[in-house]
C-alpha positions in Angstrom: -13.7 -14.3 -21.5 -10.4 -14.0 -23.6 -8.1 -15.9 -21.1 -5.8 -12.8 -20.8 -4.5 -14.2 -17.4 -4.4 -17.9 -18.2 -1.9 -19.9 -16.1 -1.3 -16.8 -13.7 -1.4 -17.1 -10.1 -2.7 -13.9 -8.4 -2.8 -12.6 -4.7 -5.5 -10.0 -4.1 -5.6 -8.3 -0.7 -8.8 -6.7 0.4 -10.6 -9.3 -1.9 -13.8 -9.1 0.2 -16.6 -6.5 0.2 -17.3 -4.9 3.6 -21.1 -4.8 3.1 -23.8 -5.4 0.3 -22.6 -4.6 -3.1 -19.3 -5.0 -4.9 -15.9 -3.5 -3.8 -13.0 -3.1 -6.1 -11.0 -6.0 -4.7 -14.0 -8.5 -5.1 -14.8 -7.2 -8.6 -11.0 -7.6 -9.5 -10.8 -11.1 -8.1 -13.9 -12.2 -10.1 -12.5 -10.7 -13.3 -9.1 -12.1 -12.8 -10.7 -15.6 -12.4 -12.8 -15.1 -15.4 -9.7 -14.2 -17.4 -8.0 -17.6 -16.3 -6.0 -16.8 -13.2 -6.0 -18.8 -10.0 -6.9 -16.2 -7.3 -5.6 -16.2 -3.8 -8.3 -14.0 -2.0 -7.1 -12.3 1.1 -9.0 -10.3 3.6 -8.6 -9.5 7.3 -12.0 -11.1 7.7 -11.9 -14.6 6.2 -15.7 -14.8 5.7 -15.4 -11.8 3.3 -12.8 -13.6 1.3 -14.8 -16.7 1.2 -17.8 -14.9 -0.1 -15.7 -13.8 -3.1 -14.3 -17.3 -3.6 -17.8 -18.6 -3.5 -18.7 -16.3 -6.3 -15.7 -17.3 -8.4 -16.2 -21.0 -7.9 -19.9 -20.7 -8.9 -18.6 -19.5 -12.4 -16.1 -22.4 -12.6 -13.1 -20.4 -11.6 -10.3 -21.5 -9.1 -9.9 -19.5 -6.0 -9.1 -20.0 -2.3 -9.6 -17.7 0.8 -6.8 -16.6 3.3 -7.1 -14.3 6.3 -4.3 -11.9 7.0 -3.6 -8.4 8.5 -1.3 -7.1 5.7 -0.2 -4.3 8.2 2.1 -7.0 9.7 5.2 -8.4 8.0 4.8 -11.8 9.4 1.3 -12.2 8.1 2.3 -10.9 4.5 5.1 -13.5 4.4 2.7 -16.2 5.5 0.2 -15.2 2.8 2.8 -15.5 0.1 4.0 -18.8 1.4 0.4 -20.3 1.5 -0.2 -19.2 -2.2 3.1 -20.7 -3.3 2.3 -24.0 -1.3 -0.9 -24.2 -2.9 -0.1 -23.3 -6.5 3.6 -23.2 -6.8 4.4 -19.5 -7.3 3.1 -15.9 -7.5 2.8 -14.0 -10.7 0.4 -11.0 -9.8 0.0 -9.0 -6.5 -3.0 -6.7 -6.3 -2.6 -4.4 -3.4 -6.2 -3.4 -2.8 -6.5 -3.0 1.1 -7.6 0.4 2.1 -9.7 2.4 4.6 -11.1 5.9 4.4 -10.5 8.9 6.7 -12.8 11.9 6.0 -11.0 14.3 8.6 -8.9 17.3 7.8 -5.6 18.5 9.3 -6.8 19.9 12.7 -9.4 17.0 13.2 -7.1 14.1 12.5 -5.8 12.4 15.6 -2.4 10.7 15.8 -4.0 7.3 16.2 -6.2 7.8 13.0 -3.2 9.1 11.0 -1.1 6.0 12.0 -3.9 3.6 11.2 -4.6 5.1 7.9 -1.0 5.2 6.9 -0.5 1.6 8.1 -3.6 0.1 6.2 -3.4 2.2 2.9 0.3 2.5 2.4 2.4 0.3 4.8 0.4 -2.8 3.9 1.6 -2.3 0.2 5.1 -2.1 1.1 4.9 -5.2 3.3 2.9 -7.2 0.8 5.1 -6.3 -2.1 8.2 -7.0 -0.1 6.9 -10.4 0.7 5.9 -11.2 -2.9 9.1 -10.3 -4.7 11.1 -13.2 -4.0 8.5 -15.5 -5.3 8.0 -13.5 -8.5 11.6 -13.3 -8.9 11.8 -17.2 -9.0 9.2 -17.0 -11.7 11.3 -14.7 -13.8 8.6 -12.0 -14.0 5.7 -10.6 -12.1 3.2 -7.7 -12.0 2.4 -5.6 -8.9 -0.7 -3.3 -8.9 -1.3 -0.9 -5.9 -4.7 0.9 -5.7 -4.2 4.7 -5.0 -7.0 7.3 -5.4 -7.5 10.5 -7.1 -7.2 12.0 -3.7 -3.5 11.4 -3.9 -3.4 13.6 -7.1 -5.4 16.7 -6.0 -5.8 18.9 -3.0 -8.2 16.9 -1.0 -9.2 17.8 2.5 -8.9 14.3 3.9 -5.5 14.7 5.2 -4.4 11.2 6.2 -6.3 9.4 3.5 -4.9 11.8 0.7 -1.3 11.6 2.1 -1.5 7.7 2.1 -2.9 7.5 -1.5 -0.2 10.0 -2.7 2.5 7.8 -1.0 1.2 4.7 -3.0 2.1 6.5 -6.1 5.6 7.6 -4.9 6.1 4.0 -3.6 5.1 2.4 -7.1 7.4 4.7 -9.0 10.4 4.0 -6.7 9.8 0.2 -6.5 9.3 0.0 -10.5 12.7 1.3 -10.9 14.2 -1.3 -8.5 12.3 -4.2 -9.7 12.3 -3.6 -13.5 15.6 -5.5 -13.9 14.0 -8.6 -12.3 11.2 -8.5 -14.9 8.6 -7.3 -12.3 6.2 -4.5 -13.3 4.7 -2.1 -10.7 1.9 0.2 -11.5 -1.0 2.1 -9.6 -4.6 2.6 -10.2 -6.1 5.9 -9.0 -9.9 5.4 -8.9 -12.3 8.4 -8.8 -15.5 8.4 -6.8 -16.6 4.8 -7.4 -19.7 3.7 -5.5 -18.6 0.7 -3.3 -19.7 -0.7 0.1 -17.0 1.7 1.6 -18.9 4.8 0.8 -22.5 3.7 1.0 -23.1 5.5 4.2 -22.9 8.8 2.3 -26.5 8.5 1.3 -28.3 8.9 -2.0 -27.9 12.8 -2.4 -24.0 12.4 -2.1 -24.2 9.5 -4.5 -25.9 11.7 -7.1 -23.5 14.6 -6.6 -20.6 12.2 -7.2 -22.3 10.8 -10.3 -22.9 14.4 -11.9 -19.4 15.7 -11.1 -17.5 14.0 -13.9 -17.6 15.0 -17.6 -19.1 11.4 -18.4 -21.7 11.9 -15.9 -21.9 8.2 -15.1 -21.3 6.3 -11.8 -18.2 4.2 -11.4 -18.3 0.7 -10.1 -15.8 -1.9 -8.9 -15.9 -3.5 -12.3 -14.4 -0.3 -13.9 -11.4 -0.6 -11.5 -11.1 -4.3 -11.9 -10.9 -4.1 -15.7 -8.0 -1.6 -15.3 -6.3 -4.1 -13.0 -6.9 -6.9 -15.6 -5.0 -4.8 -18.2 -2.2 -3.9 -15.9 -1.8 -7.6 -14.7 -1.8 -9.0 -18.3 0.9 -9.4 -20.9 -0.9 -6.5 -22.8 0.8 -4.2 -20.4 4.3 -5.8 -20.7 5.9 -2.4 -21.5 4.1 -0.4 -18.7 5.7 0.1 -15.3 5.9 2.9 -12.8 2.6 4.4 -14.1 -0.6 5.5 -12.6 -3.8 4.5 -14.4 -6.5 7.1 -13.5 -10.0 5.6 -13.8 -12.4 8.5 -12.9 -14.7 9.5 -15.9 -12.5 12.4 -16.5 -13.0 14.0 -13.0 -9.4 14.9 -12.4 -9.3 17.2 -15.5 -12.3 19.3 -14.5 -14.1 19.3 -11.3 -12.8 20.6 -8.0 -13.1 18.1 -5.1 -15.5 20.3 -3.0 -18.3 19.5 -5.4 -18.2 15.9 -4.5 -18.4 15.6 -0.8 -16.4 12.3 -0.6 -13.6 10.4 -2.2 -13.7 6.8 -3.5 
């Protein structure tokens, strides 16, 4: 690899995959390490983070695993302290934690709404809030928050789409506040990437999702990871407050109804 992240210390939340295959967070962690970053892999289930760490170390990269519930402020603060204690600072925060809800307005319970908003949106607020002081001490930083094209279109999954739209609003607000500190904040909006989160949809839905975009190809965690590498790197030094859409052109053409599921 080209060493685009040499010398950087990166925290990735949701760095483990919840089942067989490669999730966005795991792919991003591996690519960050390949590009020279030291990667602090965080997951609520430590064994998932440890699996990612094992893949990184097998390639000669440097990584460590940490367990945290990033919907809790104290655990986000402890996560950042642990990264600083281990490597001396934080340069990159990749907020990747997310869960899906496929229910519409009338079927979404209050409990499900609160859970999705907490995991998909509140976690990014808390993790970013915790990481900013460490980045400020370094004089610069990059925060990346994973949204979804569901936050950009009229999707029927009410809680999920609302949370992902909120991520984009959060990024824009915080980018303005943190720019003077040298900290860039951007979002990635994946399209219907095939990851362990959606494998229960089955082969027919998988094929519909593949055919829906102009490119007609299936997205993977690697596609999202490479977008994150760019936004984390100095190549994106003049990019902040933006949403990088990675969806094979889906948002410029196909109505959501033809997909059957989001990323």
